[in-house]
N, C-alpha and C positions, 0 to 999 in steps of 0.2 A: 559536623565536619567544618563549620565555619570557624569555630574556636581553634581547631587544629590548624586551619589555614593561616590564621593570624599569627600563631606561634611559629609556623614554618617560614613566614615571610621575613622573620628576623634572623634566620639562619643562612649560612652560606650554602651554595648549591649542593655540595656533596653531603653535608650534614642534613640538609632538608630531605634529600633523596633517601638517606638511611632512615630518618625518622618516619617518613611516609611508609616505608616497608614495615617498620615496627608497629605503627598504628593499624595498618591494614591486616597485619598478622593477627593482632588481637581481635579486630572486628570480625574477620572471617572465621577465626577459630571459635568464637562464641556462636556464630550463626550455624556452623556445622554441628554443634552440639544439639541443636533443635530441629535441623532440616538436613536431609542428605545432600541436597543441591542448594547452595546458598544463592540468594538473590543479589546480583551485582547491580547496585544502584548507580545513579548518575554521579553522586557526590564523590565516591572513591575514584571513579574514572577521571574526574576533573582534577583531583589532587595528583594523580599519577601524571597526567598530561602536563600539569603546570610545574611540578617539582622534579620529575624524572626526565621528561622529554623537552622541558624548557619551552613550552608553548604558553604564552601569557594568557591569562583569563580575560583581561581587559583588551578590547579590540584596538584601542589606540596605542597600546604599549608595543615596544619593539621586542621581537623574540631574543632571548638570551642565547649566547654562544658559549659552549664549553671549550676550553683549550684541549689540545690533543692529550695532554697529561691528565687533565680533569676527566676526560672521557674514558681514559684507561682506568683511572681510579673508580669511576662509576661502574665500569664493567666488573672490576674486582669485587665491589660491594655486592652487585647482583649475584655473581658467581658464589660468593661466600654465603649469602643468604640461602640460596637454593641448596647448597651443599650441606648446610647446617640444619636446615628445616627437616625434621624427621617425619612429620606427618605428611603423607603423600597427598591427601585431599587438600590440605592447606596450600601445599606447594603448587598443585595444579591450578587451583583457583586464583592464586596470586599471579602465576605465569599467564593465565588466560586474561586476567584483568589488565595486565601490562601490555600484552601484545595482540589481543584480538582486535581486528580492524573495526573502527567505529564509523568510517565513512566521513571523516572530517579532516581538517588540515594537519592534524597530529599524526596521521597515518604514515606519512613519509618519514618522519623522525622515528616512529615506532618500528617500521620495517628496517630502517638503517641500523638502529640499535640492536634489533633482534639478530640481524645478520652477523654483526660483530660479536655479540654475546655467544651465539652458536659456534662461530669460528673459534673463539677463545676456548669454549668448552671442548671442542675437538682437540685443540692444541695441548691443553693441560688435562684432558681426560676427566671432565666433570660429568659423570654419568647422570646425576639427577637433572641437570640442565638438558642433556640429550634426550632423556626420557620425556621431559616436559615438551621439548621441541617435537618429538614424535607424536605426542597427543595433539599438539597444535596443528601439525601438518594434516592430521586426520579430520579435524573439525573446522578447518578454515577453508574458504573458497580457493580453488586451484590457482587463480590468478596471483594470489599472494604467496602460495606455496612455491610457485615457479620463481618468484623473486628471491625467496630464501635459498632455493637450490642454486640459482644463478650466482648469488653472493658467495656461496661455499665453493662453487666451481672456479670462480674468479680467484679466490684466495688460494686454493690448493692445486689448481691446474694451470695457473697463469703467472702468478707473481714470482714464485721461487721454484727453480727446477728441482725436482725430487721431493717437493713437499707433499705430493700425493700419497707418499708412504705413511705420513702421519694420519691422514684421513682413512687410509686403508686399514689401519690397526684398530679402528673403532668397532669393527665387526665383532671383536672378541668381548667387548663390554656392553654394547647396546645393539643387538640385532634388530630390535624394533625400530630404532632410528634409521638404521641402514635400509630396512625394507621400505619405509616411508620416503626416504631420500631417493631411492631408485625409482619409486613411483613418480615423484615430482620431476626427476631428471628425464624420464621417458616422455613426459608432457612437454618439458622445456625443449628437448631435442627430438622433434617429431619427424625429422628427415624429409619434410616437405620442400626444403630448399637446400642448396649446398652449404649455406651458413648454419643450418640447423642439424648438421651431422655431429654426433658426439665427439669430443676430443679423444685422441687415441689413448692418452693416459687414463682418462675417466672410463672409457670403454674397457680397457684392460683390467682396471680395478673391479668394475662391476662383474665382469665375466669371471674373475678369480673368486669373488664372493659367492656367486650363484653356482659355479662349477664345483666348488669345494663342498657346498651344502645346498642342494636345490630346495630344501624346505624353507630357506630364507624368504623366498618370494611369497610364502603363505603365512608368515609370522603374524601380520596384522589381522588377516582374515580369521586365523585360528584363535585369536585372543580378543575378538570383538563380538559383542552380543549380536545375534542375527536379527537384521531388520529387513523389511520388505524391499525398500528401495533407498538408494542414496539420494540426498538432496542434489538437485541439478547444480552443476558447476563445481562440485567437490571432487577430490581425488578418489580413485577406486580403492577398494579394500586390498587390492593386490596389484603389483606391477606386471602381472601376467600379460594383459592385453598390450601394454606398451612394449614389452619385450618381444611378444609375437610380432608386433608391427616392425620393430627393429630387424628381426631375423628375416622376415618376408621381404621387406622393401630394400634391405641393404645391398643386395647384388646390383639392382637397377639404379639405386640412388648413388652408389659410388661409381657406377659405370657412367651415369650422367655427369658427375663431377669430373671423371677422367676425360670424358669427351669435351667438356667445356675447357679443361686445362690443356687440351691437345696431347693427351697421353699421360703416362704415370703408372705407378705400381700400387696396387691395392690388395695384394695377396695376404699381407699380415693381418689386415683388418678382417678379411673374409674368413681367415682361420679362426679368429676370435668369435665371429658370428656363428660359425659352425659349432664351436664349443657351447656357445650360449643357447643355440637352438636345441642341442641335446639336453642341456640342463633344464630348459623349459619343459620339454617332454617328460623328463624325469620328475619334475615338480608336479606335473599333472597326474602322474601315477601315485604320488604321495597324497594328492587331493582325493583321488578315488578311494583310497583306504580310509581316509577320514570321513568322507561322506557315507561310506558303507557302515562304518562303526556307529555313526550318529543317526542312522536310518534316514539320511537325507539324499541318498542317491536317486536321481531322477526328479527331485523336488526342489533343489536349490542350485541355481546356475551361477557360477562365479564369472563366467564370460557370457555376455549377452549377444544375441544374434545381431541386434542393431549396431553393436560395436564393429562387427565385421563388414558392414555395408560400406562405410567410408574407406576402409582398408582395401576392399576389393576394387572400389572405384578408382582409388589412387593407383593401385597396381595396374589396372587396365589402361589408365592414362600414361603411365610410364612405359608400358609395352607398346603403345602407339607411338610415343615419342622416340623410343629406341627400337626401331623395327628389327625383326629377326635377323636381317643381314648384318646388323652392327652389334647385336647383343643376344645372340641365340642361346649361348650357354648361360648367361645371367638370367634370361627369362625362364629357362627351364629350371634353374635352381630356385628362383623365387616361387614359381608355381609348385614345385615339389614341396617346398617348405610350407606353403599355405595348405596344400592338401594334407600333409602330415599333421599340421597343427589342428586342422578341422577334424581329421579322423580321430586323433588321440583325445581331443577335447570332448568329442561326443561319446567316445567309448568310455571315458572316465567319468562322465556325468558333469563335466565343467560347462558344457554347452548343450542346451536343449533346443533342438530344431528338427524339422522333418526333412526327409530327402528331397521333397518337392521344393522346400525353401532353398536348399543348397543348389538345386538345378537352376532356379530363377536367379539366385545370387551370382553364380559363376557362369551364366550363359554368355556373357560378352567377353570373357577371358579367352586368350588363345588356347588351342587344344593342348592338353597335357595328359599323358597316359595315366599317371597316378591319380590325377584329379578325376578323370573319368571313372576310375575304379571306385573312388570314394562316393561319387554322386550317383552311380548306376547300380543296377541290381534289382532283383525282384522285391516286391512289397509283400512282406509276410503278414498273415492274419494275426499272429501273436507278436507282442512286443519282444524286443531283444532282452529286456530285463523285467522281472515281475513288477517293479515299481514304476516302469515307464508306460505311458498311455500308448495305445495302438497307433502305428504310423511313425513312431520316433525311431530313428536310426537303427534299422535292423542290421544283422550281420552282413558282411560284404559278400561272402561266398554263398553260392546256391546250395541248399541242403540236398542230400542224395534223395532220389526218387524212391518211393516204396516199390518193392517187387510186384505187389499186386496190381500196380497201375500200368505195368507193361503187358501188352496183349501177347498171348501165347502164339508162338510161331507154328505153322503147319508141319506135321511130321512127314519125312521122306520115306519112300519104300526102301527096304534093305537092299544093299548092293550084292550082286552074285559073288560067290567065293571063287578064288583062283585055285587051280591044281597045284599040289606041292611040287617044289623044284627038286631036281635030282641032287643027291649028295655027292661031294667031291672027296677023293682019297686024301688022307692026312699027309702033309708035307714032312720030309725027313727032318729030324731034330738036329740042331747045331749046338756045340758046347758053348757055354756062357763064359766070356773072357772078362774078368773084372780087373786084371792088372795088365799093364803093358810089359812085354818081355824086358827083363833087366831093370825094372823099376820097382821100388819097394813101397809105393803108395798108390792108392786108387787113381785111375785115370779120369780126369775131368776135362771135357772139351773147353777150349777158350771161348769166352763170350765177347 
C-alpha cells in the first residue's frame, strides 16, 4: 500500500480518488476469491481517508478542502463506480470500507459525504447505491444511522418545497432501503419532545408507503438470516416498534404540542396516524403467516417485551401531564391503540409474554375498557397455540362450560290439569271484499 500511496500523492484530488477505488477493487476482488468475507485491513482504510475524505496522514499537515464543484465531481465518480460494479460482494465491501465509522477524526467527513452520496442516489435513482446504503443502515450503530436519516430529511423535506415526491418514488425501486430508512426515522423522531414530531410531509410519505403495502415494514426481517439477538445500539430488523410508538403516543404528543401553542388543529395528522395504525396491524397479520410457514410461531419474537416498557412509562407520564379533564379523548385513543397493538402482536406471535407480565406492565395506566379485556380473563391449563408454552396469552373469551359440570336441578311435582273450557258457537261469515266499488285495482291502505 505504501507504493500506491506514493503514486497517488502525485495526482490531483479527483484522479487520486478514482485510482484508490480502482486499486481497492482489485484488492478486494482477489480476497473474495479465497474467502467469503474479506479482511479489511488498516492500510486500505487509511488510503480512503487520505485520498477520498481528504484527511491528511501527517498530523502536522492541514486538511485539504475540495471546492463545491470538485465535491460534486467526486460524488459522480462514486456513483458511477457503484453503478458499474456488477459484483454485489465487491460493491458492498467497498461501500463498507468507505463509510463504516472508524471512531476517528475522519468520521465527520465520512458521514457528510455519505449523506450527499445517498441524497444524489435518490435524486438520480441509483439503485446499487441505495441497496448498499440499506445494508449500511443495517450493520451500523443507530447513532450514525440517525445522522444519515436526518441528512435525507433535511434535503427532501426542508430545502425545496415538493422535493419529497422524489424521495417518495424510491419505493418502486428499493423497498429494502425504504424499510431501513423508516426504521432510522422512527428513532430520529421518537416524539419525546415537540421538536421530535415527524414533519407532516415525511409522515404523509411513510403512511402512503406502508398503507399501500404493509409488507414493506417486514422487508429487512424477511431477508435477513435469523440471529439470536441484535447488537446493542443498532437498528431493529423492522420499523414495527417505532411505528407502534408513533401510533400510540401521537394523540397525546400532539395534544401536548397543541396545549403549548395555545390551540391549533391536528386533525389531518391524526387521520394519517389512524391509517398507519391499521397498516401496522395488517403487517402483523402478514408476519403471523410467515412465522407459521417457517415453523417459528411462538419461538421467534420480532417485538420484545422490554421494548414496550419505556413506551408504557412514557404513555403514563403523558397521561399524568395531560389530565383527563384536558385530554380525555386523546387518552382513550392512545390506550385503545396500545391495547390493540398488544393484542394483535401476541395473537400473531410477534410478542411473547404472559398475561401476568401485561398486568404488571399496564398497572399504572389509567383505566381503559379494551385494555382490561386484553389483560384479564381466565388462565387456561393448555396454551393457546401448540407451539406456545403454558401461560402464554390464552384466548380472551371464556370457553363454554361442559354440561356435565352443571349440577342437576331437583324435579318439581306435576301440576294438576284444568277442566276443558266450553266451546263457543261459530260467528256468521262475511263476504271478502278485495276491490273498492268503482275501482279497477286492488285496494291498499296508505302507509
